[in-house]
N, C-alpha and C positions, 0 to 999 in steps of 0.2 A: 087329177091327174093319177089315180090308182094306178100302180106297178110301173110307175115312174123313177126310172134311176134314181140311186140317192145321191147327196149331193157327193163331190169329193173334197177330200182334205189333203192339199199337198203340203208335207211334212218336211222341215229343213230339218238338219242334226245339230250342225255346231251353232250353238246360240240360243234354238229354242229346246233342244234337251240337253246339252254339252255346253253349260255355260262356261264362258270366258271373258277376260279382259278387266275382271273386277280390279278396283284400287283397295289398297290397306284398309281406306276410308269406308270405302262401299263393305267389305267383310274382311276384318281384322284379321278372324281366325283363318282364312282362306277358305277355300269349297270344300263342304260336306262329301266324305266320300261312302256309299254306300255298298262298300263290299269292295272285291277285286276284282279288276275291270276285264278279267281275261286278256284275251292277245292286245287288246288294244286299252292302257289304263287309264284312257280321258272315261271310256264307259263308266268307271264306277261315279263319275259325278253325275251321270242321269238317276232321279230319282224311280227308283223301278216302279213304286205307286201310278206314275205316267202313264204307264200300260194299260193298265185297268180302268183308268179316266179315258184314256183314248178307245179302247175297245166298246166303253159304254155310249160312246158320240154314236148317233145316226148318221154315219156317213161311210164313205170308202176310203180308207186310209193310201195315200200313194207315197212312196219318198220321193223328195224332190230336193235332192241331194247331192254335191260332190261328191260325198262317200257310193255313192251309185251299188252295186248289188252288196257292196262291204255292210249296208247297215241292214240286210238281212242276214247277214252272217254274223256280224257283229251286236247291233242293237238292239233287232227284232228280240232274238231271245232272250237278252236280256231284261225286257220287255214282258215277256211272253205275249209276242204279238205273232200271228201267222207270218210267211213270208209276202211280201206286200208287191204291189208293182212299182217298179221304178221309171222315173222320167227318165229318157235317155234324152242327154244334152247335145244340141249341134256343135259342129266344130265353132269357135271363135271364130266372129267377123271380123276382117279390119275395115269394114267399112264406116261411115259414119251413119251415126243412129238417133235416135231422141236423145236428145242431151240428158243424162239424170236416170235413163230406166236402166233397169236391172239386167243381165244379160239373162235370166231365168223368164223374166215376165213372157213375150212371145211364145215360149215354149211351150210356159204353163197352160195358155189360153187354145194354141195348138191343141195340145194333149185335152183339154176340157171339152173341147168340139161343142161347146153351147152348154154343156150342162153345167148347172150351178156349180160353185167350189169355193173353198174358203183356204188360201193359204197362209201359212204360219211362215213368218221367217225376219232372223232381224235385220234385214238389211232392206226393205222394203219403202218407196219414197213417194212421194207424192206425183212424182214421172210415172211411176207404177201405176198407182190409181187411176190416173188420167188415162192411161194407156189402155189400161183393161176396161174403163168405162166405153173407150170409144169403137175397141177392136173383140169385145165379148158379149152376146146377145143374150147372155144368161144372166143369172143372179151370181155377185162375186164379192166376197169381205177380203180382204186384203189384211191381215194381224200381224203387226209389227210386235215383237218379242223384244225386250231389252237383253242383249248377249250376255251382261254380266252377271244377269238375274237368271237367265232361261224361263221357261215355263211356269206360271203362278197359278195359283187359284182362281184370280182374277182373269186372266186368261181363258182358263178353262169355263168359265162363267160366260165372258164373251160368246165363245165357242158355241156351248150350249144353247145360250138362247138367240144365237143366230141360226143353227141348225135345226132348232125347234120350231121354227116357222115355214117348216117343210113338211107335207103331207105325207103322210106314212106309205 
């Protein structure tokens, strides 16, 4: 498959990049701050080294976050990332859907259009995995990150291993 496009990596901000929700037992000292957060002080919780690690992954990075274009304005510069494509979310539907299915899941499958993709989010559930398996013809990795902890070295190892299975 020489010349095929790189796999996509859909990246959420709140949870994977900006950890939140830790208890005092989990983080007695609170969240580390990596400097000033600029216009959004929560950005200071993002480890700037994540940018280097994300750039090193053999994939096309795509923001899959409710931050939408604000991710390019606030988060990308903090991480040293270029402006990235941003998933445009559909209007909320009041129709009954698949129980437990995250509202992002169908939009990400449409965006991928058959391309292999990894999705990093703190809200992925089994219903999402089953829906992707049934509706996406390509390979997919749905990787759930603990929101209170954010991305860790172990999470990057999972992504590196999965993305490393694709030919250059």
